[in-house]
Every structure is written in C-alpha cells, then in structure tokens.
TORKE-717435 format. One record per residue (C-alpha): x, y, z; chain; residue number from 1; residue in one letter. Coordinates in Angstrom, 2 decimals, always signed. Each point is the difference from the previous one (the first is absolute). Example, Ala and Ser with C-alpha at 12.3 -4.5 7.8 and 13.67 -1.06 7.14 Angstrom:
// residues 2
+---------+---------+---------+----+-----+----+
!       u !       v !       w ! ch !   i ! aa !
+---------+---------+---------+----+-----+----+
!  +12.30 !   -4.50 !   +7.80 !  A !   1 !  A !
!   +1.37 !   +3.44 !   -0.66 !  A !   2 !  S !
+---------+---------+---------+----+-----+----+
This chain:
// residues 116
+---------+---------+---------+----+-----+----+
!       u !       v !       w ! ch !   i ! aa !
+---------+---------+---------+----+-----+----+
!  +54.06 ! +135.19 !  +30.34 !  A !   1 !  M !
!   -3.38 !   +0.71 !   +0.95 !  A !   2 !  S !
!   -1.90 !   -1.54 !   +2.76 !  A !   3 !  I !
!   -2.22 !   -1.76 !   -2.46 !  A !   4 !  V !
!   +3.08 !   -1.90 !   -1.66 !  A !   5 !  E !
!   +1.21 !   -0.92 !   +3.56 !  A !   6 !  K !
!   -3.44 !   -1.95 !   +0.33 !  A !   7 !  I !
!   +1.05 !   -3.87 !   -0.55 !  A !   8 !  P !
!   -1.86 !   -1.88 !   -2.54 !  A !   9 !  E !
!   -1.45 !   -2.19 !   +2.43 !  A !  10 !  S !
!   -0.11 !   -1.00 !   +3.98 !  A !  11 !  V !
!   +0.00 !   -3.15 !   +1.98 !  A !  12 !  R !
!   -2.78 !   +0.03 !   +2.63 !  A !  13 !  I !
!   -0.53 !   -3.01 !   +2.13 !  A !  14 !  I !
!   +1.40 !   -2.23 !   -2.47 !  A !  15 !  G !
!   -1.75 !   +1.56 !   -2.88 !  A !  16 !  K !
!   +1.37 !   +1.84 !   -2.92 !  A !  17 !  T !
!   -1.94 !   +3.09 !   -0.61 !  A !  18 !  Y !
!   +0.52 !   +2.03 !   -3.42 !  A !  19 !  D !
!   +0.02 !   +3.90 !   +0.71 !  A !  20 !  I !
!   -2.07 !   +1.73 !   -3.04 !  A !  21 !  V !
!   +0.54 !   +3.56 !   -0.60 !  A !  22 !  L !
!   -2.94 !   +1.75 !   -1.25 !  A !  23 !  S !
!   -0.67 !   +3.59 !   -1.04 !  A !  24 !  P !
!   -2.67 !   +1.92 !   +1.83 !  A !  25 !  K !
!   -2.15 !   -0.37 !   -3.12 !  A !  26 !  A !
!   -0.37 !   -3.70 !   +0.44 !  A !  27 !  S !
!   -0.52 !   +0.23 !   +3.78 !  A !  28 !  M !
!   -2.18 !   +3.32 !   +0.26 !  A !  29 !  P !
!   -1.62 !   -0.83 !   +3.28 !  A !  30 !  N !
!   +2.97 !   -1.69 !   +2.06 !  A !  31 !  E !
!   +3.64 !   +0.11 !   +0.63 !  A !  32 !  Y !
!   +0.27 !   -3.50 !   +0.16 !  A !  33 !  G !
!   -1.43 !   -3.58 !   -0.20 !  A !  34 !  L !
!   +1.15 !   -3.62 !   +1.60 !  A !  35 !  C !
!   -1.27 !   -2.87 !   -2.35 !  A !  36 !  D !
!   +0.76 !   -2.89 !   +2.17 !  A !  37 !  S !
!   -1.57 !   -2.57 !   -2.45 !  A !  38 !  E !
!   +2.32 !   +1.08 !   -2.75 !  A !  39 !  R !
!   +3.04 !   +0.79 !   +2.39 !  A !  40 !  Q !
!   -0.06 !   +3.85 !   -1.29 !  A !  41 !  R !
!   +0.74 !   +3.34 !   +1.74 !  A !  42 !  I !
!   -1.09 !   +3.02 !   -2.14 !  A !  43 !  H !
!   +1.67 !   +3.43 !   +0.89 !  A !  44 !  V !
!   -1.43 !   +3.07 !   -1.69 !  A !  45 !  M !
!   +3.13 !   +1.93 !   -0.36 !  A !  46 !  V !
!   -0.93 !   +3.55 !   -0.89 !  A !  47 !  D !
!   +0.32 !   +0.62 !   +3.69 !  A !  48 !  A !
!   +2.56 !   +1.59 !   +2.37 !  A !  49 !  S !
!   +2.67 !   -2.14 !   +1.06 !  A !  50 !  N !
!   -1.70 !   -0.07 !   +3.43 !  A !  51 !  A !
!   -3.25 !   -1.38 !   -1.29 !  A !  52 !  T !
!   +1.72 !   -2.42 !   -2.22 !  A !  53 !  I !
!   +1.86 !   -1.60 !   +2.90 !  A !  54 !  I !
!   -3.00 !   +0.32 !   +2.29 !  A !  55 !  D !
!   -2.05 !   -1.94 !   -2.77 !  A !  56 !  T !
!   +2.46 !   -2.88 !   -0.56 !  A !  57 !  L !
!   +0.03 !   -0.41 !   +3.69 !  A !  58 !  L !
!   -3.89 !   -0.04 !   +0.38 !  A !  59 !  H !
!   -0.15 !   -2.41 !   -2.90 !  A !  60 !  E !
!   +2.58 !   -2.26 !   +1.40 !  A !  61 !  C !
!   -1.87 !   -0.10 !   +3.27 !  A !  62 !  L !
!   -3.40 !   -1.02 !   -1.67 !  A !  63 !  H !
!   +2.26 !   -3.00 !   -1.73 !  A !  64 !  A !
!   +1.53 !   -0.85 !   +3.61 !  A !  65 !  I !
!   -3.77 !   +0.14 !   +1.55 !  A !  66 !  D !
!   -1.32 !   -2.04 !   -3.03 !  A !  67 !  F !
!   +2.98 !   -2.74 !   +0.46 !  A !  68 !  S !
!   -0.42 !   -0.27 !   +3.82 !  A !  69 !  I !
!   -3.58 !   +0.80 !   +0.30 !  A !  70 !  H !
!   +0.25 !   +2.94 !   +2.79 !  A !  71 !  L !
!   -3.43 !   +1.46 !   -1.49 !  A !  72 !  E !
!   +1.24 !   +3.69 !   +0.51 !  A !  73 !  L !
!   -2.30 !   +2.78 !   -0.87 !  A !  74 !  T !
!   +0.67 !   +2.46 !   -2.49 !  A !  75 !  E !
!   +0.53 !   +2.43 !   +2.32 !  A !  76 !  R !
!   +2.61 !   -2.41 !   +1.96 !  A !  77 !  Q !
!   +1.99 !   -0.60 !   -3.19 !  A !  78 !  V !
!   -0.03 !   +4.05 !   -0.91 !  A !  79 !  H !
!   +0.87 !   +0.89 !   +3.39 !  A !  80 !  A !
!   +3.02 !   -2.54 !   +0.35 !  A !  81 !  T !
!   +1.24 !   +0.78 !   -3.34 !  A !  82 !  A !
!   -0.03 !   +3.77 !   +0.54 !  A !  83 !  S !
!   +1.76 !   -0.53 !   +3.55 !  A !  84 !  G !
!   +2.80 !   -2.24 !   -1.71 !  A !  85 !  L !
!   +0.56 !   +2.50 !   -3.00 !  A !  86 !  A !
!   +0.28 !   +2.51 !   +2.46 !  A !  87 !  A !
!   +2.35 !   -1.76 !   +2.23 !  A !  88 !  L !
!   +2.26 !   -1.04 !   -2.78 !  A !  89 !  F !
!   -0.06 !   +3.60 !   -1.64 !  A !  90 !  L !
!   +1.00 !   +1.73 !   +3.18 !  A !  91 !  D !
!   +2.50 !   -2.48 !   +1.15 !  A !  92 !  N !
!   +2.61 !   -0.69 !   -3.00 !  A !  93 !  P !
!   +2.39 !   -1.30 !   +2.37 !  A !  94 !  D !
!   -2.47 !   -2.47 !   +1.47 !  A !  95 !  L !
!   -0.73 !   -1.25 !   -3.60 !  A !  96 !  V !
!   +3.72 !   +0.01 !   -0.65 !  A !  97 !  N !
!   +0.23 !   -2.41 !   +2.99 !  A !  98 !  L !
!   -2.51 !   -2.28 !   -1.67 !  A !  99 !  F !
!   +1.59 !   +0.17 !   -3.32 !  A ! 100 !  K !
!   +3.61 !   -0.78 !   +1.52 !  A ! 101 !  E !
!   -1.27 !   -2.90 !   +2.10 !  A ! 102 !  A !
!   -2.18 !   -1.38 !   -3.31 !  A ! 103 !  I !
!   +2.97 !   +0.74 !   -2.67 !  A ! 104 !  C !
!   +2.56 !   -1.50 !   +2.49 !  A ! 105 !  G !
!   -1.81 !   -3.43 !   +0.03 !  A ! 106 !  R !
!   -2.07 !   -0.53 !   -3.28 !  A ! 107 !  V !
!   +2.10 !   +2.64 !   -2.52 !  A ! 108 !  G !
!   -1.47 !   +2.55 !   -2.22 !  A ! 109 !  K !
!   -3.55 !   +0.05 !   -1.23 !  A ! 110 !  S !
!   -0.70 !   +0.88 !   -3.60 !  A ! 111 !  G !
!   -1.72 !   +2.97 !   -1.38 !  A ! 112 !  T !
!   -2.14 !   +0.54 !   -3.27 !  A ! 113 !  R !
!   +1.90 !   -0.72 !   -2.89 !  A ! 114 !  K !
!   -0.48 !   +2.57 !   -3.13 !  A ! 115 !  G !
!   -2.02 !   +2.61 !   +1.84 !  A ! 116 !  T !
+---------+---------+---------+----+-----+----+
C-alpha cells in the first residue's frame, strides 16, 4: 500500500471534520497543498515524495488549527512547524509508534481510504 492510499479520507481538527482531497500536480501546479477552512477541505498534491506529502499534510492541518483557534500564525511559522514535526516523526519511528499505541489503545484503529 502506498502512502497516498494510507491518507485518511478526513481528519478531525478541533471539533471539525476536514475532508482530505488528493489532487494531481496538474490541478495544483503552483502549490503542494491548500487548506479551505470555509469548506473544511484540505487539498494535498500527491505527485511528490512521501516526505513532501507528509510535510504538506501537516502544514495544511496546522493552517486548520490556526484558523480554528485564531493563532494568527505567519506562513513562515506554519512552514517551520510542519517541517519540524515531519522531520521529528520521520526520524523517530519509535516515538510515532508510542503515540500510535497510546492513541489506538484508547480509541481504536482509524480508517484509511477505501477503494484507492
């Protein structure tokens, strides 16, 4: 299963469900992602490396968090935080497994995309 197939159809962010829309580069030629807080959609360009896709998904989720709790983060702050978290997770799989174990032990397994 590729990383794209593992991206969930939606994420819950501060009480709101954001649909995750997977887009080819042709439909997003100038950006890797987009957070549409009004429509509660996160668009992710999937014609990229796994690390870029993860970074982009985190980046757009941070924009949704920022919008929801009015942090007023700059684009630079969102970019730096997402890149830092992506690097932390990618470089420390044992830490990710710890989080996953703690979360799955409490709330069960989360779903992945169906039919992709």
